[in-house]
N, C-alpha and C positions, 0 to 999 in steps of 0.2 A: 437723483439724477438733475434735479434741477440746478444743483451746482456747477455741472458742466458748461451749462450757457453763459455762464459769469467768471468763466476762465481767461487769463491775460494771453495776449498774444503769442509770448513766450511760453506760457503754459501749454496752448495750444498745438504749436510748432512741437512742442517736447513729447506731447501725446502722440500726435501724428507720425513721427518717426520711430517711436516707441511701439507704436502698433504695427506700423509697416513693417518693422524689424521680426515682430513675432509672427505675423502673415509669412514673411520669407522663411524664416527657421521652419516653421510648421508645414509649409508647402515642399520644402525638400526633405525635410524629416518624412514626410509623407510618402514621398516619391520613393524615397530609400527602402522605407520599410514594405511598399508595394512589390518592388525589384526583389526584395528579400524573402516575398512570401508571407509576411505578416498579416494578420486579418484587422478590420477596421475596427474591432473592439480594443485592440492594444494601442491602436494609435489614438483612439479616445482617453485611454488610461494615459497615454503621454500629455495630451492637451490639457487633461484635469489636474494631473500631478505635477508638470515640469513648469506650467505658465503660471506665473504669479500678477493677477489683475489688479492688485491692490492699489498698483502705482495709478491707475485711472482714478478711483476714489480718493486719494490723495491729492491729486492734481485738481480734483473738482472741490477741492477743500471740504468734503465730507467729513475726512479725518485729517488730522494735522500733517500738512505735506512735509516732506524732507526739502533740503535746499536744492533748488534746480539745478545746481551744479554738481550734486553731491549722487553718486551711483551707490545704493545699498542693496547688495543680492540678497533676497528672501531665501531664509534657512529652507523653508518649505519647498521653495523651487528645488533647491539642491537635491534635498529628500527626494522630491519625486521624480527627479532625471535618474536617480540611483536605483528609484523602486522600479519604474517603467524598463531600465536595461534587465534587471534581474526578471523582470515578467516575461520579457522579449526573448532573453537566454534560454529559460526554463520552456517556453513555447517553441522554439527553435528545436530543442533536444528532443522533446516529445513528438514534434512531427518527424525527426529523423529516426525516431525509435530508440533514442539512445539515453532518455532520461534513466536516472537511478534514484536510489535512497540517499544518495549523498547530496542531491539537490534539495531534498526536504529536510537536511540536517539531520537524518535519521538513518544511522549507520547500523548495518545488519550482519552479523557475523555467524556462520553455521561453527557450531561445537560439537563433534562427534562424541557419542556418550554409549556405554556399554558395547554392544556387539553392533548394533545397527541402528541406534536410536538420535537422533537429533536435537539438542538444545538450541535455542537462537539468543546471542545477545541482542540487546537493542540500547544502543547509545544514542540520546538527543544531545547533539553536538551544541546546540544554541544554549540549553537550559542545564547540561552537564549531568543530567541524570539517565543512569542506567538500569535496565530491566533484563531479565532472563525468562525465556519462555520453555517449559515443560522441562526441567534439569532432573534427568532420571538419577544422575549422581553429582556430588558436589566438586569433586576433585578435579575433572576436566573444565568446568566453568572457572573454578578458583584459577586454575593455572591461565586460562584465556584472559580473566579480569586482571590478573598479574603481568601479562605480557603488555597489555595496553594501559597498566597503571592506573584502572579504574575501580572505583567503589562499587557497590550495588544497592540500590535503592528498593526493590521490587521483583518478586516472583511470581510468574502469572503461569497458572495451570490450566489447559483446555479440559483435562477431565482427571478422575481421580485414581487411575491405575498406577501402580508402582512406580512402572517405567517411566512415567512423566513427573511424579512426584518425590521421587526418592531422595533429591537432594534440598527439599525444601527446609527440613530442621537444620542441617549444618550450615546452609546458606543464611538462614535467618539467623542463627547463633553468630554467627561469625560477622556478618555486616550488618545487624540489626535492620535487614531489610522486611517490607510488608509482604504477605502473600497474598495475591488476588484470586478469586478463581470463580466458577460457577453456583450461583445461589442455590439450583437444585442439586448440588453435590457438596454442599458446605458442611455437612455432617461427616464427609468422606475425604476432604483435603487435609492433608495435614499442615495443622498451624495455619490456617486461614485467617485470615483479619478483614478482608474486603471481599464482598460476596455480590456478584453482578449477574443482573438479569438480562434476559432477553430486550434488544433495543436500547440498552443503557450506554451511555458515551461515558469515557473515562479518560482522565489525560495522563500521559507520561511525559512528564516535564511539559513542553509546548505540543507535545503530538497527540492529536485525538485519535482515540480507539473506540471502534464500534464493538458491540456483545452480540453476536448472533447465537441464538439456540440452535444445536444441531445434533441431537438425539438421533440414535442409531446403534452406533458404536457402543455407548453406554447412555443410561436416561439423561444424564445430568451434563453431555458433553456440550463445547462451548466453540466457537471459531473467535479469532478476534481481527478485526480489520483495521488497518490504517490508512485514511485516505490519502492525505498527504503524498505517501510512498506507494501508494496502490498495491499494498502488500496484505497478504492475509495468512493468518495462521491457522492450519485447519487440524493440527493434531492428528487423531486416527480417525477423522470422518472421511477426507479425500485425501488420498496417495497420487501420486504420479502413475497414471496407469490403473489405478484399481480405487476401493475404498475399505474401510474398515469392517471388519467380520462384526456381526450381528450379537453381539454378547447380551446386550440388555434391551434393545430396541428391536422393533419390526421392519420389514422392507417397506411400509408406508411413511415410517418416520425417516428410515434413511434416503428415500427417495425426495420427499419434503426438504430436508436438511441439503441433499445436493443441488437440488433446485434453487435455493437461495444463493447457494455459491454460485452457480451457474448465471444467476441474474447480474453479476459484475461484469465489468467489460473485460473484453478476451487479454488486453495488456497487463491485467493485474496478475502480481508474481504471488505463486502458492509455495508456501512453507509448509511442508507437512512433516510429521514425527517421526519416521522412518525411511532409512535407504532400502526401500524394496523395488527400486524402477527396473533392475536388470529383468528380475525374476516376473515383474509383472510385465513386462514387455514381452518376454517368451509366451508368457499366458495369453496376451491380447492377440498374439499372431495366431493362435490357433481358433480364434473367433472371427478376425478379419485379416485372412491372409493377403488380401488384394488391397489391403488400406496402405495407399503410398506413403502417405505422412506418417503413418506408424513405422513403417519399413525404413524409413530415413531417421526417425526419432530413434528407432532401435540401434541403428549403426552408432549413432553419436553417443548413446548411452553405454555402449559397449566400450568404446574409446576411453570415456571418460572413466569408467571402472576399471579398466585396465591400466590406468594411470593413478588409481585410488583417488579419484577426485569425486565430490557429489556430484549428483545430477540435479540436486535441489539449490535454489528455486527453479521450478517450472514455471511456465506461464497459462494462465485458463485458457486462453485460445487454443494452445498446444494439447491442451487436455480434451477439452471438446472436439478435437480433430481425431485423437488418438485413443482416448481411455474409454474402453468397452463400457464402464458403469455409468458414463454419461450419453453414451451411443445406444441405449438402448432402442431406440426406434429406428437404427439402422437394419435393413432386410437382412445383411450378410450374419451381422450378431445374432439376431433371431433364429434364423435358419439354423446356425452353429448350436445353438441352446436348445433347438427344438420347440420355438413359441411362434405362434401366429402371428400375421399381421393385427388381426383384431385385438388381440390380448393389449391390456394397459400397460403404461410403463412399470409400474409398480410389479406387476407380474414377470414382466421382462427382467427387472433388475433382480427379482429373488430369484430367478431361474440363471442369471449371470452369477450371482454371488454363491448359489450352490455348487455351480460348475466348478467355481474358483476354490470353494473349499474342500472339494474332491480332489483338485488338480495336483 
């Protein structure tokens, strides 16, 4: 810093002009960002990433200065400006509720399989890596990959049931893909290569994935959460307006699993394993006929299904507002299944599940 005291008059003038220009730019950018509704943290990112302060130290002779008549733009400064506007654009989309998986470079495509199953193609456009979640059969997945001119690197299974793993062997053989599944079900997942436990993180290309143990439907069921895309793949644990049957688990396990999922933000996109939404909506209305959000969703679901379009993904916020298996504290739901207000959530969930099984 002592070098600053020994600047020439020409260097001092240059520093003053450069500093004034930086202040002018920052001031006007700050005003524009404020008018656009951008927050202070993003303005800070602009300052940190976009302004190259090394000129001050060069002029102070701390590092070798460039000739005073030469302007040399910093590559880090240019990268910072680009990074800032990418951050600002994503922030704006999120504020307006328009952000999508395309922003995070993870493209998600629904692939209908069998009668009512869904597999999901996940393509990381940055890394050029593609995976598929819960392929019950190979043929529709192969066709979807062909249309997009993609290969397949990974097969991910949420649980061992054949209608979620039936395509594993053919897809692995055709594409030399790796099979990823739950550690607890490693002995029942066909062709498994990578076994993941609760809390593990795993990378699909550049996309981080968090693994959650969610037993209930089966003992070894897991869900996959992609934080950058705010997308969770719930298999047969959580459906739109329902949850999976308790084939191997208990109501306590299922409630714990659903509670894990409910802890995520309301704008989380939920991708489940089956297209059951219309039937589930009709059942849900028998429990909460006065739920306005549910009635509105039912109308939307009917329109989508009449057009042969998927109702998935749904949002976690919508499920919290409409799904009786997540609304077991609702007085109307409890009254409909004959459960008292004093009963805990596990008892209420068991009653709702039993009613659905008989419906």
